[in-house]
C-alpha positions in Angstrom: 0.0 0.0 0.0 2.8 2.4 0.9 4.7 1.6 -2.3 1.5 2.0 -4.4 0.5 5.3 -3.0 4.1 6.6 -3.5 3.9 5.6 -7.2 0.5 7.2 -7.6 1.3 10.4 -5.7 4.9 11.5 -6.0 5.9 13.5 -3.0 3.1 12.1 -0.8 3.9 12.0 3.0 2.7 8.7 4.6 1.7 8.8 8.2 0.3 5.8 10.1 -1.0 4.8 13.5 1.7 2.7 15.3 -0.8 -0.1 15.6 -0.4 -0.8 11.9 1.8 -3.8 11.0 5.5 -3.3 11.6 6.4 -3.3 7.9 3.9 -0.5 7.3 5.2 1.6 10.2 8.7 1.1 8.9 7.8 2.1 5.3 5.9 5.2 6.4 7.5 8.6 6.8 6.0 9.0 10.3 3.8 7.3 12.8 2.0 8.4 15.9 -1.1 8.6 18.0 -4.4 9.9 16.5 -3.8 13.3 18.1 -0.2 13.3 16.7 -1.5 12.5 13.2 -4.1 15.2 13.3 -1.7 17.9 14.6 1.0 16.9 12.1 -1.3 17.2 9.1 -3.0 20.4 10.3 0.4 22.0 10.9 1.8 20.9 7.5 2.4 23.2 4.6 -0.4 24.2 2.3 -0.4 22.0 -0.8 1.0 19.0 1.0 -0.4 15.6 0.2 -0.9 12.9 2.9 -1.7 9.2 2.9 -3.0 8.2 6.3 -3.0 4.7 7.7 -5.6 4.6 10.4 -9.4 4.3 10.9 -11.2 5.5 7.8 -13.7 7.7 9.5 -10.9 9.7 11.1 -9.2 10.1 7.7 -12.4 11.3 6.1 -13.1 13.9 8.8 -9.5 15.1 8.7 -9.6 15.4 4.9 -12.7 17.6 5.1 -11.2 19.8 7.9 -8.0 20.6 6.0 -9.3 20.7 2.5 -8.6 22.4 0.1 -5.3 23.6 1.6 -4.0 20.0 2.0 -4.9 16.7 0.2 -5.5 13.8 2.7 -6.4 10.3 1.6 -6.5 6.9 3.2 -3.6 4.6 2.8 -6.0 1.7 2.2 -8.9 2.7 -0.1 -10.3 -0.8 0.0 -11.0 -1.0 3.7 -8.8 0.2 6.7 -11.8 -0.1 9.0 -11.0 -0.7 12.6 -13.9 -2.9 13.4 -13.5 -2.6 17.2 -13.2 1.2 17.1 -16.1 1.4 14.7 -18.3 -0.5 17.2 -17.7 2.1 20.0 -21.0 4.0 20.2 -22.8 6.0 22.9 -25.1 3.0 23.5 -22.1 0.7 24.2 -20.4 3.2 26.3 -23.6 3.7 28.4 -23.9 -0.1 28.8 -20.3 -0.3 30.1 -20.7 2.7 32.5 -24.0 1.5 33.8 -22.5 -1.9 34.4 -19.7 -0.4 36.4 -22.2 1.5 38.5 -23.9 -1.7 39.3 -20.7 -3.6 40.0 -20.5 -5.5 36.7 -17.5 -5.3 34.5 -18.2 -6.0 30.8 -15.5 -7.0 28.4 -12.7 -7.2 31.0 -9.2 -7.2 29.5 -6.7 -9.4 31.3 -3.0 -8.9 30.5 -0.9 -12.0 31.2 1.8 -11.6 33.8 4.8 -11.7 31.4 3.4 -8.8 29.4 2.4 -6.6 32.3 5.8 -5.1 32.9 6.2 -3.7 29.3 2.6 -2.9 29.1 2.8 -0.7 32.2 6.0 1.0 30.8 4.2 1.7 27.5 1.1 3.1 29.3 3.2 5.3 31.6 5.1 6.7 28.6 1.9 7.5 26.8 0.4 9.2 29.8 3.5 11.2 30.5 3.5 12.9 27.1 1.9 16.3 27.2 
């Protein structure tokens, strides 16, 4: 996908979410959080062209916000849907929050002991960035 978009749009900047596959992150010009991607593109020079590897609805909203000064497209025109993110809705959020109030935990995530150390380090690093 990265090679194809570079052939189709010479000079394109490719920015992806770090949850993309390792080879995509390595082939991209930059990677970062959703907030980082948004800021990087909004702060870029007028006339710049961006291919973004993250959830399609974010890419579409961002493209509308920065158009016509910048050209923003998805890195994956065929899909690039994050099915789990796409399912987050006010109804699901309410269900989870009401469950917590009543003492029920829905969709608990359990991290195995061997991964907890590096998971904690990653979370602490993300939370420490301002």
